[in-house]
C-alpha positions, 0 to 999 in steps of 0.5 A, spaced: 603 503 523 596 507 524 597 510 517 599 503 514 593 500 517 589 505 514 592 504 507 591 497 507 583 498 509 583 503 503 586 498 499 581 492 501 575 497 500 577 499 493 578 491 491 572 489 494 568 495 490 572 493 484 570 486 484 562 488 485 558 488 479 552 493 479 546 490 479 539 493 477 533 492 481 526 494 479 521 493 485 513 494 483 508 494 488 501 491 486 494 492 490 491 486 492 486 484 486 488 490 482 493 494 479 500 498 481 501 503 486 503 509 483 503 517 482 495 517 483 496 514 490 502 518 492 506 512 491 509 506 495 515 507 500 520 502 498 526 500 502 531 494 500 536 491 506 541 486 506 537 481 510 543 478 514 546 485 516 539 489 516 543 494 512 539 499 508 542 498 500 537 503 497 530 506 498 525 510 494 518 511 492 514 508 486 513 512 481 509 512 474 502 509 472 497 504 475 498 500 469 495 497 463 488 494 466 487 489 461 494 486 461 494 486 469 486 483 470 486 478 464 493 476 465 494 468 466 499 463 467 504 461 473 508 468 472 504 472 467 507 479 465 503 484 467 507 491 467 507 495 462 513 500 461 509 506 464 507 502 470 509 504 477 516 502 479 522 504 484 529 503 480 536 502 483 542 499 482 546 495 487 553 493 487 553 486 489 559 481 490 556 474 491 549 472 491 545 476 496 539 475 500 535 482 500 529 484 504 524 489 501 519 493 506 513 496 503 509 502 506 503 505 502 499 508 499 503 514 501 497 519 499 493 516 504 497 516 511 491 514 515 490 507 512 497 505 510 499 498 510 506 494 510 508 488 506 515 485 506 518 480 502 525 476 501 529 474 494 536 473 492 540 478 488 545 475 484 551 479 481 549 481 474 542 478 473 538 484 474 531 483 478 529 488 473 527 483 467 520 482 466 516 485 471 521 486 476 520 484 483 513 485 484 510 485 492 503 485 493 500 490 498 493 488 501 488 493 503 483 498 501 483 505 501 478 508 505 476 515 507 470 519 510 467 524 506 461 526 510 460 529 515 466 535 514 468 537 519 467 531 523 462 534 528 455 530 530 449 532 535 446 527 539 439 526 536 440 529 530 440 525 523 446 526 519 449 522 513 455 518 513 459 517 507 465 513 506 469 513 499 472 506 498 477 504 493 483 499 491 490 501 494 492 503 486 486 508 486 482 503 482 474 504 482 469 500 485 463 500 481 456 496 479 458 490 475 465 493 474 472 489 474 471 491 482 464 490 483 460 494 488 456 488 490 462 484 492 464 489 498 461 490 504 462 497 509 460 498 516 461 504 521 463 502 528 462 507 534 466 506 540 466 510 547 472 508 552 473 502 548 466 499 548 462 498 542 456 502 542 453 502 535 454 499 528 451 502 522 451 499 515 453 503 509 450 500 503 453 502 496 450 509 494 454 512 488 460 510 483 465 510 484 466 507 491 461 511 495 458 508 501 453 512 505 447 511 510 444 516 515 446 516 522 443 519 529 448 519 534 445 516 541 450 518 546 454 524 547 462 525 548 468 523 545 468 516 540 472 513 535 468 512 528 471 506 525 469 505 517 471 497 515 470 496 508 471 488 506 471 484 499 466 479 502 469 474 496 477 475 497 477 478 504 481 484 502 479 489 508 481 496 509 480 500 516 479 507 517 478 510 524 477 517 526 476 521 532 469 524 533 465 528 538 458 528 539 455 534 542 
């Protein structure tokens, strides 16, 4: 009886597989107000799940370039085609029997683990109707990639003036420059210093050099461990990136 049931289950599984249609899925991750997240930033993690059962259907990392700048930034219309053949993507094929609601989970950019952000989206996948047509499934990833360049290593002395330099770029690696596509005049950057959760100081970091350098002198006033948080924000769109580093003032 047990052997019969196993054979029956195997037959049902085989029949189900035979009725499934291989369906291509192409996922692209686009930085808010910018280009695609690809190799230069370490790519973005992509997980596709059955939205109902939460079962993982496929996963991988976007690979390729950030795309054609003019094609992306000059795109017009309700559903403009922005992706070139070399624009970063994650491609897979899923066997689908019937319309399937799929959830995609995005995390990235993987090359900047301290500032990675997540995004999710859902859409229907229909057997044989490839989601890879045109741009594919494009998911927007908000945020700015921020890292502290100076001082290195992160060490401070009370009463001694040191320069704080933050590098800020879009999640695709696109550069912030004066009067550029991503105009430095539209960005504001500050450094907040907190000890035991209390805000001690705020230092404004003006734009200092292209691409994306924001810097200012800082003279620590209080000894001890602290959190140094760099906050970069596009004052027009509100797109924001935040980096927190542990520091110690001697």
